C-alpha positions in Angstrom: -18.9 2.5 8.3 -21.4 5.2 7.5 -20.2 7.9 5.2 -21.1 10.1 2.3 -18.6 10.5 -0.5 -16.3 13.4 -0.5 -16.4 15.7 -3.5 -13.7 14.0 -5.6 -14.6 10.4 -4.8 -15.8 9.5 -8.2 -12.7 10.8 -9.9 -10.2 9.4 -7.6 -9.9 5.8 -8.7 -8.8 7.0 -12.2 -6.2 9.3 -10.6 -4.9 6.6 -8.3 -4.8 4.1 -11.2 -3.0 6.6 -13.4 -0.3 7.3 -10.8 0.1 3.6 -10.0 0.2 2.5 -13.6 2.9 5.1 -14.2 5.0 3.8 -11.3 4.5 0.2 -12.5 5.7 1.2 -16.0 8.9 2.5 -14.4 9.4 -0.7 -12.6 8.2 -2.9 -15.5 10.9 -1.3 -17.7 13.5 -3.0 -15.6 12.0 -6.5 -16.0 14.7 -8.6 -17.7 15.0 -11.8 -15.7 15.3 -14.9 -17.8 12.4 -16.5 -15.8 10.1 -13.6 -16.6 10.2 -12.2 -13.1 11.3 -8.7 -12.2 15.0 -8.3 -12.5 16.7 -7.7 -9.2 17.9 -4.1 -8.7 21.6 -3.2 -8.6 22.2 -2.4 -4.9 24.3 0.7 -5.5 22.0 2.2 -8.2 18.9 1.4 -6.2 20.3 2.9 -3.0 21.0 6.1 -4.8 17.4 6.0 -6.2 15.9 5.4 -2.8 18.0 8.3 -1.2 17.0 10.6 -4.1 13.4 9.6 -3.6 13.5 10.3 0.1 15.1 13.7 -0.5 12.5 14.5 -3.1 9.8 13.5 -0.6 11.2 15.7 2.1 11.7 18.6 -0.3 8.1 18.3 -1.5 6.8 18.3 2.0 9.0 21.3 3.1 8.5 23.5 0.1 5.8 26.2 0.1 3.7 26.8 -3.0 3.5 30.2 -4.6 -0.2 29.6 -5.0 -1.7 30.1 -1.5 -4.6 27.9 -2.4 -2.4 24.9 -2.8 -1.5 22.9 0.3 1.7 20.8 0.8 -0.7 17.9 1.6 -3.8 16.7 -0.2 -5.8 16.6 3.0 -5.8 18.4 6.3 -7.5 16.4 9.0 -9.4 17.8 11.9 -6.8 17.6 14.7 -9.5 16.6 17.1 -10.3 13.5 15.0 -6.7 12.3 14.7 -6.2 9.2 16.9 -4.1 9.8 20.1 -5.1 6.6 21.9 -5.0 3.0 20.9 -8.7 2.6 21.4 -9.5 5.4 18.9 -6.8 4.1 16.5 -8.3 0.7 16.6 -11.7 2.1 15.8 -10.3 4.0 12.8 -8.5 0.9 11.5 -11.7 -1.1 11.8 -13.6 1.6 9.8 -11.0 2.0 7.1 -9.6 -1.5 6.4 -11.5 -2.7 3.3 -13.7 -5.8 3.8 -13.0 -8.7 1.3 -16.5 -8.3 -0.2 -15.8 -4.6 -0.9 -13.0 -5.5 -3.4 -15.7 -6.5 -6.0 -18.2 -9.1 -7.0 -17.3 -12.6 -6.0 -14.7 -11.7 -3.4 -14.9 -13.4 0.0 -12.9 -13.6 3.2 -10.0 -16.0 3.5 -9.2 -17.9 6.7 -8.0 -16.3 8.9 -10.0 -13.3 7.8 -8.0 -10.8 9.8 -4.7 -10.3 11.6 -4.2 -11.0 15.3 -5.2 -7.9 17.3 -2.4 -5.9 18.9 0.2 -7.0 16.3 1.8 -5.4 13.2 3.5 -7.1 10.2 7.3 -6.8 10.3 10.0 -8.1 7.9 12.6 -9.6 10.2 16.3 -9.8 9.9 16.1 -13.1 8.0 13.7 -11.6 5.4 10.7 -13.4 6.8 7.3 -11.7 7.4 5.9 -12.1 10.9 3.6 -10.3 13.2 4.9 -8.7 16.3 3.5 -6.8 19.3 2.8 -3.2 18.5 5.8 -0.9 19.1 5.3 2.4 20.8 5.2 4.2 17.5 2.1 2.3 16.3 -1.3 2.8 17.9 -3.1 0.2 15.9 -2.8 -2.1 12.9 -5.3 -4.3 11.1 -5.0 -6.5 8.0 -8.0 -8.1 6.3 -7.5 -11.1 3.9 -9.7 -11.9 0.9 -9.8 -14.0 -2.2 -11.6 -14.3 -5.5 -12.0 -18.0 -6.1 -10.9 -19.5 -9.3 -13.4 -20.3 -12.1 -13.2 -22.2 -15.4 -10.0 -21.0 -17.1 -9.0 -18.6 -14.3 -7.1 -19.1 -11.0 -7.9 -17.6 -7.7 -6.7 -14.1 -6.8 -5.7 -13.3 -3.2 -5.8 -9.8 -1.7 -4.9 -8.0 1.5 -6.0 -4.6 2.8 -4.1 -3.2 5.8 -4.3 -0.1 7.9 -1.6 1.1 10.3 -2.2 4.1 12.5 0.9 5.7 13.8 1.5 8.0 16.8 3.1 10.7 14.6 3.4 11.7 11.0 7.1 11.1 11.3 6.5 7.5 12.3 4.1 7.0 9.4 6.6 8.5 7.0 9.2 6.1 8.3 7.0 3.1 7.3 7.0 4.4 3.7 10.7 4.9 3.7 11.3 1.4 5.1 8.9 -0.1 2.5 10.8 1.6 -0.3 14.2 0.3 0.9 13.1 -3.3 1.9 13.6 -4.8 -1.6 17.3 -3.7 -1.3 17.8 -5.6 1.9 15.6 -8.6 1.1 15.4 -9.5 -2.5 13.4 -12.6 -1.6 10.8 -12.4 1.2 9.3 -15.4 2.9 5.6 -14.9 3.6 4.9 -18.4 4.9 6.9 -21.6 5.1 6.1 -22.5 1.5 5.4 -19.0 0.0 7.8 -16.3 -1.1 7.8 -13.0 -2.9 10.8 -12.7 -5.3 12.2 -10.2 -7.7 10.6 -7.3 -5.7 11.2 -3.7 -6.9 9.8 -0.5 -5.5 9.1 3.1 -6.6 8.0 6.1 -4.6 5.7 8.9 -5.7 5.4 11.7 -3.1 2.5 14.1 -3.2 2.8 16.6 -6.1 5.0 14.4 -8.2 3.7 12.5 -11.2 -0.1 12.1 -10.9 -0.1 11.9 -7.1 -2.7 14.4 -6.1 -4.4 12.2 -3.5 -1.8 11.1 -0.8 1.2 12.5 1.1 3.3 9.6 -0.3 3.0 6.3 -2.0 5.3 3.3 -2.6 4.4 0.8 -5.4 6.0 -2.6 -5.4 6.1 -5.1 -8.2 7.4 -8.7 -8.0 6.5 -12.4 -8.3 4.6 -14.4 -5.7 5.7 -18.0 -5.6 3.6 -20.7 -3.9 1.8 -23.9 -4.7 0.1 -22.3 -7.7 3.5 -21.5 -9.2 4.8 -18.0 -9.9 2.2 -15.2 -10.2 2.3 -11.4 -10.6 2.4 -9.5 -7.3 1.5 -5.9 -6.7 1.6 -3.9 -3.5 0.8 -0.2 -2.8 1.6 1.5 0.5 0.0 4.9 0.8 0.2 7.5 3.5 -2.3 10.2 4.5 -1.1 12.0 7.7 -0.5 9.5 10.5 -2.3 6.7 8.6 -0.6 4.2 6.3 -2.7 2.1 4.0 -1.5 -1.0 2.2 -3.2 -3.1 -0.5 -1.6 -6.2 -2.1 -2.8 -8.4 -4.9 -1.5 -11.9 -5.9 -2.5 -12.5 -9.4 -3.6 -15.7 -11.0 -3.8 -17.6 -14.3 -6.2 -15.9 -16.7 -5.9 -12.3 -15.4 -4.2 -9.5 -17.2 -2.0 -7.1 -15.3 -4.4 -4.2 -16.0 -7.1 -6.1 -14.2 -4.9 -6.6 -11.1 -3.9 -3.0 -11.1 -7.5 -1.9 -11.2 -8.5 -4.1 -8.3 -5.6 -2.7 -6.2 -6.1 1.0 -7.2 -9.9 0.8 -6.5 -9.3 -0.7 -3.1 -6.7 1.9 -2.3 -9.0 4.8 -3.4 -11.8 3.4 -1.3 -9.7 3.3 1.8 -8.3 6.8 1.2 -11.9 8.1 1.1 -12.7 6.3 4.3 -9.7 7.9 6.0 -10.9 11.4 4.9 -14.5 10.7 6.2 -13.2 9.4 9.5 -10.8 12.2 10.1 -13.3 14.9 9.0 -10.8 17.4 7.7 -10.6 19.7 4.7 -10.0 17.9 1.4 
């Protein structure tokens, strides 16, 4: 994708990282499992937290600022550039979804390198992740899969960058709300037949709260990824800008500190946010 950096591009990774780190600290403060994983949330307490977060998000979106130079959104797209058809949405997803090599030096594509066209990832009723045909509310969805191979003393990191283009802002907002609440419904999530995410916890930061000055809403997830390499730290960020929802996830590995994993994820998230702004050509 061709594009020149928007004015705040250089500063954004720090801002994204600061907001994300703050959310992770909130989640990390709840870690108390005997196995070192994230403690499972109390359903009643977490439900109230999710409801309060949703209300705060709606309130933040509906409130008008006393400073008329401040918008209720960090970015106003050019309406003519917002995808209305599947073909345009697919082109946007292709342009925005981060390629494995763009995560940093040494990263490469995994196999398969990308998701099946015309499908979207869904957590089913049995708490298993699967890909289904796009519903009417989703115009396009693309996931790209990468890895940083292991070296002496370090294991291999696995990463995913995903873009989902919705038909309306309301549909995109619903994805964030669902992401926030999924750990309450599915405390263990099956990714493949022999891979799981466990101890998952989530936290939402709507625009204008905390250090979120870059997205309409963001949900941060923290948990443990369990596979043939044992139990590793897992981070996932789902970020919304208008009708576009971005997701990045990182499965850690032996030899990596949490700060390093957070930096990979926040840099990837920032890069895709910038790509959305360039593609939608609005006012930042």
